[in-house]
MARBA-3410 file (N, C-alpha, C, O; in Angstrom, 1 decimal):
176
54.7,194.1,76.8,53.9,194.2,78.0,53.4,195.7,78.4,52.3,195.8,78.9 ~ 54.0,196.6,78.2,53.4,197.8,78.6,52.6,198.4,77.9,52.2,199.5,78.2 ~ 52.1,197.7,76.9,50.9,198.0,75.7,49.6,197.4,76.3,48.6,197.8,75.8 ~ 49.5,196.5,77.2,48.4,195.9,77.3,47.6,196.3,78.3,48.1,196.2,79.4 ~ 46.4,196.6,78.2,45.3,197.4,79.1,45.1,196.6,80.3,45.2,195.3,80.4
44.7,197.3,81.3,44.2,196.7,82.4,45.3,195.9,83.0,44.9,195.0,83.8 ~ 46.5,196.0,82.7,47.6,195.3,83.3,48.6,195.9,84.3,49.3,197.0,84.0 ~ 48.8,195.4,85.3,49.9,196.5,86.1,51.1,195.4,86.0,50.9,194.2,86.1 ~ 52.1,196.0,85.8,53.4,195.6,85.7,53.9,195.4,87.1,53.5,196.2,88.0 ~ 54.6,194.3,87.6,55.2,194.4,88.9,56.4,194.1,88.9,56.5,193.1,88.2
57.6,194.4,89.6,58.9,194.4,89.5,59.3,193.0,90.3,58.5,192.3,91.0 ~ 60.6,192.6,90.1,61.0,191.5,90.7,62.3,191.9,91.7,63.2,192.5,91.3 ~ 62.1,191.6,92.9,62.8,191.9,94.0,64.2,190.7,94.1,65.2,190.9,94.7 ~ 63.9,189.7,93.5,65.1,188.6,93.0,65.9,189.0,92.1,67.0,188.5,92.1 ~ 65.5,189.7,91.2,66.5,190.4,90.4,67.2,191.5,90.8,68.4,191.7,90.5
66.5,192.4,91.7,67.2,193.3,92.5,68.3,192.8,93.2,69.3,193.4,93.0 ~ 68.3,191.8,94.1,68.8,191.3,95.1,70.1,190.5,94.1,71.3,190.6,94.4 ~ 69.8,189.9,93.2,71.0,189.3,92.3,72.2,190.2,91.9,73.4,190.0,92.1 ~ 71.5,191.3,91.5,72.5,192.8,91.2,73.5,192.9,92.2,74.7,192.8,92.0 ~ 72.9,193.1,93.6,73.9,192.9,94.8,74.7,192.2,95.3,75.8,192.5,95.8
74.1,190.9,95.0,74.8,189.5,95.1,75.9,189.5,94.3,77.0,189.2,94.9 ~ 76.0,189.8,93.1,77.0,189.6,91.8,78.0,190.8,92.5,79.2,190.6,92.3 ~ 77.6,191.7,93.0,78.7,192.7,93.2,79.3,192.1,94.6,80.5,192.1,94.7 ~ 78.8,191.6,95.6,79.4,191.0,97.0,80.3,189.9,96.4,81.4,189.6,97.1 ~ 80.0,189.1,95.3,81.1,187.8,95.1,82.3,188.3,94.5,83.1,187.5,94.1
82.5,189.7,94.3,83.8,190.2,94.0,84.5,190.7,94.9,85.6,191.0,94.6 ~ 83.9,190.8,96.3,84.6,191.7,97.2,85.3,190.6,98.3,84.9,189.5,98.7 ~ 86.3,191.2,98.8,87.2,190.6,99.9,86.3,190.5,101.2,85.4,191.3,101.4 ~ 86.5,189.5,102.2,85.8,189.4,103.3,85.8,190.6,103.9,84.7,191.0,104.3 ~ 87.0,191.5,104.1,87.0,192.6,104.8,86.2,193.7,104.1,85.6,194.5,104.8
86.0,193.8,102.8,85.3,194.5,102.1,83.7,194.4,102.2,82.9,195.3,102.1 ~ 83.4,193.3,102.4,81.8,192.9,102.8,81.4,193.1,103.8,80.2,193.2,103.8 ~ 82.4,193.3,105.1,81.8,194.0,106.2,81.2,194.9,106.3,80.4,195.2,107.1 ~ 81.8,195.9,105.2,81.3,197.5,105.3,80.6,197.7,104.3,80.1,198.8,104.3 ~ 80.2,196.6,103.2,79.5,197.0,102.1,78.5,197.7,102.1,77.9,197.8,103.1
78.0,198.2,101.2,76.6,198.9,100.9,75.6,198.0,100.3,74.5,198.2,100.6 ~ 76.0,197.3,99.5,75.4,196.0,98.8,75.1,195.1,99.7,73.9,194.6,99.5 ~ 75.9,194.6,100.8,75.4,193.6,101.8,74.4,194.5,102.7,73.5,193.7,103.1 ~ 74.2,195.5,103.0,72.7,196.4,103.6,71.8,196.1,102.9,70.8,195.6,103.4 ~ 71.9,196.5,101.5,70.7,196.3,100.7,70.3,194.9,100.4,69.1,194.7,100.2
71.0,193.9,100.4,70.9,192.5,100.5,69.9,192.0,101.9,68.9,191.4,101.9 ~ 70.5,192.5,103.0,69.7,192.3,104.3,68.6,192.7,104.1,67.6,191.9,104.3 ~ 68.3,193.9,103.6,66.7,194.5,103.7,66.0,193.6,102.9,65.0,193.1,103.3 ~ 66.5,193.3,101.6,65.6,192.5,100.7,65.5,191.1,101.4,64.4,190.6,101.2 ~ 66.4,190.4,102.0,66.3,189.1,102.7,65.0,189.0,103.8,64.2,188.0,104.0
65.0,190.5,104.4,63.8,190.5,105.3,62.5,190.7,104.6,61.5,190.1,104.9 ~ 62.6,191.2,103.9,61.2,191.0,102.8,60.9,189.6,102.3,59.7,189.2,102.4 ~ 61.8,188.9,101.9,61.6,187.6,101.5,61.2,186.9,103.0,60.3,186.1,103.0 ~ 61.7,187.1,103.7,61.4,186.3,105.0,59.9,186.5,105.5,59.1,185.6,105.9 ~ 59.5,187.9,105.4,58.0,188.3,105.8,57.1,187.8,105.0,56.0,187.5,105.4
57.6,187.6,103.5,56.6,186.9,102.7,56.3,185.3,102.8,55.2,184.8,102.4 ~ 57.2,184.8,103.4,57.2,183.4,103.8,56.1,183.3,105.1,55.3,182.4,105.2 ~ 56.1,184.1,105.9,55.5,184.3,107.0,53.8,184.6,106.7,52.9,184.0,107.3 ~ 53.8,185.4,105.7,52.5,185.8,104.9,51.7,184.7,104.3,50.4,184.5,104.3 ~ 52.6,183.8,103.9,51.8,182.6,103.2,50.7,181.6,104.1,49.9,180.8,103.6
50.9,181.8,105.5,50.0,181.2,106.3,48.8,182.0,106.5,47.9,181.5,107.1 ~ 48.6,183.3,105.9,47.3,184.1,105.9,46.3,183.4,104.9,46.6,182.7,104.0 ~ 45.0,183.8,105.2,44.0,182.9,104.2,43.5,183.9,103.3,42.9,183.5,102.3 ~ 43.7,185.1,103.4,43.1,186.0,102.4,44.1,186.9,102.0,44.9,187.3,102.9 ~ 44.2,187.3,100.7,45.0,188.5,99.9,44.7,189.6,100.9,45.7,190.3,101.2
43.6,190.0,101.6,43.8,191.2,102.4,44.3,191.1,103.9,44.4,192.0,104.7 ~ 44.7,190.0,104.2,45.1,189.7,105.4,46.8,190.1,104.8,47.5,191.0,105.3 ~ 47.2,189.3,103.6,48.7,189.6,103.3,48.8,190.9,102.8,50.0,191.3,102.8 ~ 47.9,191.8,102.5,48.1,193.3,102.2,48.2,193.9,103.2,49.1,194.7,103.1 ~ 47.6,193.9,104.4,47.5,194.4,105.7,49.1,194.3,106.3,49.8,195.2,106.6
49.5,192.9,106.5,50.8,192.8,106.8,51.6,193.3,106.0,52.7,193.7,106.5 ~ 51.6,193.4,104.6,52.7,194.1,103.8,52.7,195.6,104.2,53.8,196.2,104.2 ~ 51.5,196.1,104.5,51.7,197.6,104.6,52.1,198.0,105.9,52.6,199.1,106.2 ~ 51.8,196.9,107.0,52.4,197.2,108.2,54.0,196.7,108.4,54.7,197.3,109.1 ~ 54.4,195.9,107.8,55.6,195.4,108.1,56.8,195.7,106.8,58.0,196.0,106.9
56.3,195.4,105.8,57.1,195.4,104.4,57.2,196.8,104.0,58.4,197.2,103.7 ~ 56.2,197.6,103.9,56.2,199.0,103.6,57.5,199.7,104.1,58.3,200.3,103.5 ~ 57.5,199.5,105.6,58.6,200.4,106.1,60.3,199.9,105.7,61.2,200.6,105.5 ~ 60.2,198.5,105.6,61.6,197.9,104.9,61.8,198.8,103.6,62.8,199.4,103.3 ~ 60.4,198.9,102.6,60.8,199.5,101.1,61.3,200.6,101.3,62.3,201.0,100.9
60.4,201.2,102.2,60.6,202.9,102.5,62.2,203.2,102.7,62.9,204.0,102.0 ~ 62.7,202.1,103.9,64.1,202.6,104.1,65.1,202.1,102.9,66.1,202.8,102.6 ~ 64.7,200.9,102.2,65.6,200.6,101.3,65.7,201.7,100.3,66.8,202.0,100.0 ~ 64.7,202.5,99.8,64.6,203.7,98.6,65.4,204.7,99.2,66.4,205.2,98.7 ~ 64.9,205.1,100.6,65.8,206.1,101.1,67.2,206.1,101.2,67.9,207.1,101.1
67.7,204.8,101.5,68.9,204.7,101.6,69.6,204.8,100.2,70.6,205.4,100.0 ~ 68.9,204.2,99.3,69.5,204.6,97.7,69.6,205.9,97.6,70.7,206.4,97.3 ~ 68.4,206.7,97.8,68.2,208.1,97.5,69.4,208.8,98.0,70.1,209.7,97.3 ~ 69.6,208.3,99.3,70.8,209.4,100.1,72.1,208.9,99.7,72.9,209.8,99.9 ~ 72.6,207.8,99.3,73.8,207.3,99.0,74.3,207.2,97.5,75.5,207.0,97.1
73.2,207.2,96.7,73.5,206.9,95.2,74.7,207.9,94.6,75.7,207.5,93.9 ~ 74.5,209.0,94.9,75.6,209.9,94.6,76.9,209.9,95.0,77.8,210.6,94.6 ~ 77.2,208.7,96.1,78.3,209.0,96.4,79.0,207.5,95.9,80.1,207.2,96.2 ~ 78.2,206.8,95.2,78.6,205.7,94.6,79.1,205.7,93.3,78.9,206.7,92.6 ~ 79.9,204.4,92.7,80.1,204.3,91.2,80.0,203.0,90.7,79.9,202.1,91.5
80.0,202.9,89.7,80.4,201.3,89.0,79.2,200.6,89.3,78.1,201.2,89.6 ~ 79.4,199.2,89.4,78.3,198.2,89.4,77.3,198.6,90.6,76.1,198.6,90.4 ~ 77.8,199.0,91.9,76.7,199.4,92.8,76.0,200.5,92.5,74.8,200.5,92.9 ~ 76.4,201.6,91.8,75.5,202.9,91.3,74.5,202.1,90.3,73.3,202.1,90.3 ~ 75.2,201.4,89.4,74.0,200.6,88.5,72.9,200.1,89.0,71.8,200.5,88.6
73.1,199.1,90.0,72.3,198.3,90.8,71.3,199.4,91.4,70.1,199.3,91.0 ~ 71.7,200.3,92.3,71.1,201.2,93.0,70.0,202.0,92.1,68.9,202.4,92.5 ~ 70.7,202.3,90.6,69.7,203.2,89.7,68.6,202.2,89.0,67.5,202.5,88.6 ~ 69.2,200.7,89.1,68.2,200.0,88.3,66.9,200.1,89.4,65.8,200.4,89.1 ~ 67.3,199.7,90.7,65.9,199.9,91.8,65.2,201.1,91.4,63.9,201.1,91.2
66.0,202.3,91.4,65.0,203.7,91.1,64.4,203.6,90.1,63.2,204.0,90.1 ~ 64.8,203.1,89.0,64.1,203.2,87.5,63.0,201.9,87.7,62.1,202.0,86.9 ~ 63.1,201.1,88.4,62.1,199.9,88.8,61.4,200.3,89.9,60.8,199.3,90.3 ~ 61.2,201.4,90.6,60.7,201.4,91.9,59.2,201.4,91.6,58.6,200.7,92.4 ~ 58.6,202.0,90.7,57.1,202.1,90.7,56.7,200.5,90.3,55.6,200.2,90.8
57.2,199.6,89.8,57.1,198.3,89.7,57.4,197.6,90.8,56.6,196.8,91.2 ~ 58.5,197.9,91.6,59.0,197.3,92.8,58.0,197.4,94.0,57.8,196.5,94.8 ~ 57.4,198.5,94.1,56.4,198.6,95.2,55.1,198.2,94.8,54.2,198.3,95.6 ~ 54.8,197.7,93.7,53.4,197.2,93.3,52.7,196.2,94.1,51.5,196.0,94.2 ~ 53.6,195.4,94.8,53.3,194.2,95.5,52.8,194.8,97.0,52.0,194.2,97.8
53.2,195.9,97.2,52.5,196.9,98.5,50.8,197.2,98.1,50.1,197.5,99.0 ~ 50.4,197.1,97.2,49.3,197.4,96.8,48.4,196.4,96.4,47.4,197.0,96.0 ~ 48.4,195.2,96.2,47.8,194.1,96.0,48.5,192.8,96.5,49.6,192.4,96.2 ~ 47.7,192.2,97.4,48.1,190.9,97.9,48.3,189.5,97.0,48.7,188.4,97.3 ~ 47.9,190.1,96.0,48.1,188.6,95.1,49.4,189.0,94.2,49.7,188.2,93.4
49.9,189.9,94.2,51.0,190.2,93.4,52.3,189.6,94.1,52.6,190.2,95.2 ~ 53.1,188.8,93.7,54.2,188.2,94.5,55.5,189.1,94.6,55.8,189.9,93.7 ~ 56.3,188.9,95.6,57.6,189.6,95.6,58.6,189.5,94.4,59.4,190.4,94.1 ~ 58.4,188.3,93.8,59.5,187.7,92.7,58.6,187.0,91.8,57.6,186.4,92.0 ~ 59.3,187.2,90.8,58.5,186.4,89.5,59.2,185.2,89.4,58.9,184.6,88.3
60.1,184.4,90.4,60.5,183.3,90.1,59.7,182.1,90.0,60.3,181.1,89.6 ~ 58.3,182.0,90.3,57.8,181.0,90.0,57.4,180.9,88.5,57.2,179.9,87.9 ~ 57.0,182.4,87.9,56.9,182.2,86.6,57.8,182.0,85.6,57.5,181.6,84.5 ~ 59.1,182.4,86.1,60.4,182.0,85.1,60.5,180.5,85.3,60.6,179.7,84.3 ~ 60.3,180.1,86.5,60.4,178.4,86.4,59.3,177.7,85.5,59.7,176.6,85.1
58.1,178.3,85.3,57.2,177.7,84.8,57.4,177.9,83.1,56.8,177.2,82.3 ~ 58.2,178.9,82.8,58.2,178.9,81.2,59.9,178.5,80.8,60.5,178.8,79.8 ~ 60.2,177.8,81.9,61.8,177.4,81.4,61.6,176.2,80.5,62.2,176.3,79.4 ~ 61.0,175.2,80.8,60.9,174.2,79.6,60.6,175.0,78.3,61.4,174.7,77.4 ~ 59.6,175.8,78.2,59.8,176.4,76.9,60.9,177.0,76.2,61.2,177.0,75.0
61.6,177.6,77.3,62.8,178.3,76.6,63.7,177.3,76.3,64.4,177.6,75.4 ~ 64.0,175.9,77.1,64.8,175.0,76.7,64.6,174.2,75.6,65.5,173.6,75.1 ~ 63.2,174.1,75.3,62.8,173.4,74.1,62.7,174.3,72.7,62.5,173.8,71.6 ~ 62.9,175.8,72.7,62.6,176.5,71.8,63.5,176.0,70.6,62.9,175.9,69.5 ~ 64.7,175.8,70.8,65.4,175.2,69.7,64.7,174.0,69.0,64.8,173.9,67.8
64.2,173.0,69.7,63.4,171.9,69.2,62.3,172.2,68.2,62.0,171.6,67.2 ~ 61.6,173.4,68.8,60.4,173.9,68.0,60.9,174.2,66.6,60.0,174.2,65.7 ~ 62.1,174.4,66.3,62.4,175.0,64.7,62.2,173.6,63.9,62.2,173.8,62.7 ~ 62.1,172.4,64.4,62.0,171.3,63.6,60.6,170.9,63.3,60.3,170.0,62.5 ~ 59.7,171.7,64.0,58.1,171.3,63.5,58.2,171.7,62.2,58.7,172.7,61.7
57.5,170.7,61.5,57.7,170.9,60.1,56.2,171.8,59.6,56.0,172.2,58.5 ~ 55.3,172.1,60.6,54.5,173.2,60.0,54.0,173.7,61.3,54.2,173.2,62.4 ~ 53.4,175.1,61.0,52.7,176.0,61.8,51.9,175.2,62.9,52.1,175.4,64.1 ~ 50.9,174.3,62.6,50.1,173.6,63.2,51.0,172.6,64.3,50.6,172.4,65.5 ~ 52.3,172.1,63.7,52.9,171.2,64.6,53.5,172.1,65.6,53.4,171.7,66.8
54.1,173.2,65.5,54.6,173.8,66.6,53.6,174.4,67.3,53.9,174.8,68.4 ~ 52.3,174.8,67.0,51.1,175.1,67.9,51.0,174.1,68.8,51.3,174.4,69.9 ~ 50.7,172.7,68.4,50.4,171.4,69.0,51.4,171.2,70.1,51.1,170.8,71.2 ~ 52.7,171.5,69.8,53.8,171.4,71.0,53.8,172.4,72.1,54.1,172.3,73.3 ~ 53.2,173.5,71.5,53.0,174.6,72.7,51.7,174.1,73.5,51.6,174.0,74.7
51.0,173.9,72.7,49.7,173.5,73.6,50.0,172.2,74.9,49.6,172.2,76.0 ~ 50.5,171.3,74.4,51.0,170.3,75.1,51.9,170.8,76.2,51.7,170.5,77.4 ~ 52.8,171.6,76.0,53.7,171.9,77.1,52.7,173.0,78.2,53.0,172.9,79.4 ~ 51.9,173.6,77.7,51.1,174.7,78.2,50.0,173.4,79.3,49.6,173.6,80.4 ~ 49.9,172.5,78.7,48.7,171.7,79.7,49.8,171.0,80.6,49.5,170.9,81.8
50.9,170.4,80.2,51.6,169.8,81.1,52.2,171.0,82.4,52.3,170.6,83.6 ~ 52.5,172.0,82.2,52.8,173.3,83.2,51.8,173.6,83.9,51.9,174.0,85.1 ~ 50.6,173.5,83.4,49.4,173.7,84.0,48.9,172.8,85.1,48.5,173.1,86.2 ~ 49.1,171.2,84.7,49.0,170.2,85.5,49.9,170.5,86.8,49.6,170.5,87.9 ~ 51.0,170.7,86.2,52.4,170.9,87.3,51.9,172.1,88.4,52.1,171.9,89.6
51.5,173.0,88.1,51.2,174.2,88.8,50.1,173.8,89.8,50.0,174.3,90.9 ~ 49.3,173.0,89.4,48.1,172.4,90.1,48.4,171.2,91.0,47.4,170.6,91.5 ~ 49.6,170.9,91.2,50.1,169.9,92.0,49.4,168.3,91.4,48.8,167.5,92.1 ~ 49.6,168.3,90.3,48.8,166.9,89.4,50.3,166.4,89.0,51.3,167.2,89.0 ~ 50.3,165.1,88.6,51.2,164.3,88.1,51.1,164.5,86.5,50.0,164.1,86.1
51.9,165.0,85.7,51.5,165.3,84.4,51.3,164.1,83.3,50.7,164.1,82.2 ~ 51.8,163.1,83.9,51.9,161.7,82.9,50.6,161.2,83.4,49.8,160.8,82.5 ~ 50.2,161.2,84.8,48.9,160.6,85.1,47.8,161.5,84.5,46.8,161.1,84.1 ~ 48.1,162.8,84.5,46.7,163.4,84.2,46.7,163.3,82.6,45.6,163.3,82.0 ~ 47.8,163.3,81.8,47.8,163.1,80.4,47.2,161.7,80.1,46.4,161.7,79.2
47.4,160.7,80.7,46.7,159.3,80.9,45.4,159.4,80.9,44.8,158.8,80.0 ~ 44.7,160.2,82.0,43.6,160.4,82.1,42.5,160.9,81.1,41.4,160.4,80.9 ~ 43.3,162.1,80.4,42.7,162.7,79.6,42.9,161.7,78.2,41.9,161.6,77.5 ~ 43.7,161.3,77.8,43.8,160.7,76.5,43.1,159.2,76.5,42.4,158.8,75.6 ~ 43.4,158.6,77.7,42.9,157.0,77.9,41.8,156.7,78.7,41.3,155.6,78.8
41.3,157.8,79.2,40.0,157.3,80.0,38.7,158.1,79.6,37.6,157.8,80.0
END
C-alpha cells in the first residue's frame, strides 16, 4: 500500500483501542481505577462518540469542521499524554503507546478529510467473507474459476454495501 500513488493511508483508532483493552483485561479492578490504559480508552471512546454525532451532517465539509473543533483537541490531548508518560511506562502499555506514536501520521489523517473514517472496521467486515473462503479458493481448478469466484464475491459485497439483498440482486441480474 505504501507504493500506490495519490493514496493517503489512514490509521485505525479501533486497533489502537484494542491494544489498551487487551491490557485492561489483565488488570484487577483496583489496578483498573488508576490505569493509564483506561484513560487512553476514554479519550478514544470520546472520539467514537463524536463520530456518531457527525453522521447527521450532510457534507464532508461539515464533518471536517466538527472534527477540527471537537476531535482534534482530543487527539492532541491523547498524543501529548503519550509523549509525556511513555518514558515512565514499560511492557505492553509502552508497546501500545509506541504503536500510536509510530502510527501518528496515519491516525491523524481523519482530521484532514471528512471522507476518512475513524476506523477501518467497515472495510474489514467487507473483506471477511473473502478471508473465510480463502481455503475454498484452493479448490478452484483453474485461474479463471478462482477469478470468477472472486468476481461473484465482489458483486455480493457491493450489493450488501449498497443496502441490497444479494440474492434478489443476483436474481434480477441473471433471471430478468
